[in-house]
C-alpha positions in Angstrom: 19.3 -14.5 24.1 21.3 -15.9 21.1 19.4 -16.3 17.8 20.9 -18.7 15.3 21.6 -17.2 11.8 19.1 -19.7 10.3 16.2 -18.1 12.1 16.9 -14.5 10.9 15.8 -13.1 7.6 16.9 -9.8 6.2 14.4 -8.4 3.7 16.3 -6.6 1.0 13.2 -5.0 -0.4 13.7 -3.0 -3.6 14.7 0.5 -2.5 13.4 1.7 -5.9 13.3 5.2 -7.1 10.2 6.5 -8.9 11.7 5.7 -12.4 12.8 2.3 -11.2 9.4 1.5 -9.7 7.7 2.4 -13.0 10.0 0.1 -14.9 9.4 -2.9 -12.5 5.8 -2.3 -11.7 4.6 -3.1 -15.3 6.3 -6.6 -15.5 5.2 -7.4 -12.0 1.6 -6.5 -12.8 1.6 -8.5 -16.0 3.0 -11.5 -14.2 0.4 -11.4 -11.5 -2.3 -11.0 -14.0 -1.2 -13.8 -16.2 -0.6 -16.1 -13.2 -4.3 -15.8 -12.5 -5.2 -16.3 -16.1 -6.7 -12.9 -16.4 -7.0 -10.9 -19.6 -6.7 -7.2 -19.6 -10.4 -6.9 -20.0 -11.1 -9.3 -17.1 -8.8 -7.4 -14.7 -10.2 -4.1 -15.9 -13.7 -5.3 -14.9 -12.6 -6.7 -11.6 -10.5 -3.7 -10.6 -12.9 -1.1 -12.1 -9.9 0.4 -13.9 -9.8 1.0 -17.7 -8.1 -1.6 -19.9 -6.1 1.3 -21.5 -4.7 2.4 -18.1 -3.7 -1.2 -17.1 -2.0 -1.6 -20.4 -0.1 1.6 -20.0 1.1 0.6 -16.6 2.2 -2.8 -17.8 4.2 -1.1 -20.6 5.8 1.3 -18.2 4.2 4.3 -19.8 2.1 5.5 -16.9 2.6 5.8 -13.1 -0.8 5.3 -11.5 -2.3 7.1 -8.6 -2.5 5.4 -5.3 -6.3 5.0 -5.7 -5.8 3.1 -9.0 -3.1 0.9 -7.5 -5.4 -0.1 -4.6 -8.1 -1.0 -7.1 -5.7 -3.1 -9.2 -4.4 -4.9 -6.1 -7.9 -5.5 -5.0 -8.8 -6.9 -8.5 -5.8 -9.2 -8.2 -6.6 -10.2 -4.6 -3.1 -9.2 -3.4 -1.9 -6.6 -1.0 -0.7 -3.2 -2.3 2.8 -4.0 -0.9 2.9 -7.2 -2.9 1.9 -5.4 -6.0 4.7 -2.8 -5.4 7.3 -5.6 -5.0 7.6 -6.5 -1.3 8.6 -10.1 -1.0 9.6 -10.8 2.6 10.6 -14.3 3.7 9.2 -16.1 6.7 11.5 -16.4 9.7 11.5 -16.2 13.4 13.3 -12.9 13.3 12.7 -10.7 10.2 15.0 -7.6 9.7 14.0 -5.1 7.1 16.6 -2.4 6.2 15.5 1.2 6.1 17.5 1.9 3.0 15.8 -1.0 1.1 12.2 -0.1 1.7 9.7 0.0 -1.2 8.5 3.6 -1.8 5.7 5.0 -3.9 4.9 8.6 -4.8 1.5 9.5 -6.3 2.2 11.6 -9.3 -1.1 13.5 -8.9 -1.0 14.6 -5.3 2.6 14.0 -4.1 1.3 11.5 -1.6 4.1 9.2 -0.5 3.8 5.6 0.8 6.7 3.8 2.4 6.6 0.1 3.4 8.3 0.1 6.8 7.6 -3.5 7.6 5.9 -6.0 5.3 4.3 -9.2 6.6 6.1 -12.6 6.2 2.7 -14.4 6.0 -1.0 -13.9 6.1 -2.2 -12.6 9.4 1.1 -10.9 10.3 1.3 -7.2 10.9 2.3 -4.7 8.2 3.6 -1.2 9.0 3.3 1.6 6.4 4.3 5.3 6.6 2.4 7.9 4.6 3.3 11.5 4.0 0.5 13.6 2.7 1.3 17.1 1.4 -0.6 20.1 2.7 -4.3 20.4 1.7 -4.2 17.1 -0.2 -6.2 13.9 -0.1 -5.5 10.3 -1.1 -9.0 10.2 -2.7 -11.3 7.3 -2.0 -9.5 4.0 -1.5 -11.3 0.7 -2.2 -11.9 -1.9 0.5 -9.9 -5.1 0.3 -11.2 -8.5 -0.7 -9.5 -10.0 2.3 -10.7 -8.9 5.8 -8.3 -6.1 6.9 -8.0 -4.1 10.1 -6.1 -0.8 10.2 -4.7 1.2 13.1 -3.7 4.8 12.2 -1.3 6.8 14.4 -0.6 10.5 13.5 2.1 11.7 15.9 2.7 15.2 14.6 -0.2 16.5 12.6 -3.9 16.6 12.1 -5.6 14.1 9.8 -9.1 13.8 8.5 -10.2 10.2 7.9 -13.4 9.4 6.1 -14.7 5.8 6.4 -17.9 5.2 4.5 -20.3 8.0 5.6 -18.4 8.8 8.8 -15.7 11.5 9.1 -13.1 11.4 11.9 -10.9 14.4 12.8 -7.6 13.3 14.3 -5.5 15.6 16.3 -1.7 15.2 16.7 -1.0 12.1 18.8 -4.4 10.5 18.2 -4.9 6.9 17.0 -7.8 5.4 15.1 -8.6 1.7 14.5 -11.1 0.4 11.9 -12.0 -2.6 9.9 -11.8 -1.9 6.1 -15.4 -2.8 5.0 -16.1 0.3 2.9 -14.3 3.0 0.9 -12.1 5.3 2.9 -9.8 8.3 2.5 -7.1 10.3 4.3 -7.0 14.1 4.0 -4.6 16.7 5.3 -6.5 19.8 6.4 -3.5 22.1 6.9 -0.8 23.6 4.6 2.2 21.7 6.1 2.8 18.0 5.2 1.6 15.4 7.7 3.3 12.1 8.3 1.3 9.2 9.8 1.6 5.5 10.3 -0.7 2.6 9.5 -0.5 -0.8 11.2 -2.4 -3.4 9.2 -3.4 -7.0 9.7 -5.1 -9.3 7.2 -6.8 -12.6 7.7 -7.7 -15.3 5.3 -5.6 -14.3 2.3 -2.6 -12.5 0.9 
């Protein structure tokens, strides 16, 4: 089947290194905050992150952990991918290049997040790849303001997923689906790094 060029979008993404991400995250955070007419104090209250931390991120002085980033994205009512710079365009066919993906590395744990596919619009699917070093955890991650469903697939290693008061032990090849209505975390119980995939869909917002 032939697809006309007008219906195809290539998402260039950012392909940023850690230093580049730090230099662009601050201005992006400041722009999102000011667009919503939020002061540093207001965002700090909504995100449950200190004003000093948000200020340091905006000035490019501090790379936050993934937990802090999730809380800030929640406070801004945007997805984590949007906060990290993913800006895909809507099209019938959307091509996202492997070498242009947005990547984030948690300076505290070495946890890595790679946006494999970012949604063109609300309700579309998002695919993210995580790499969690041995015996490390993401820490508790906040629920989103927008109803979100996640499907986790861990093809090659074990994974411990805590959702609210429940704990799920995933073996290699297992899959787990849940609605994000409470805080959750991912932990690697073994010494070797584990790579797993998250399919996400959101409804009613960004």
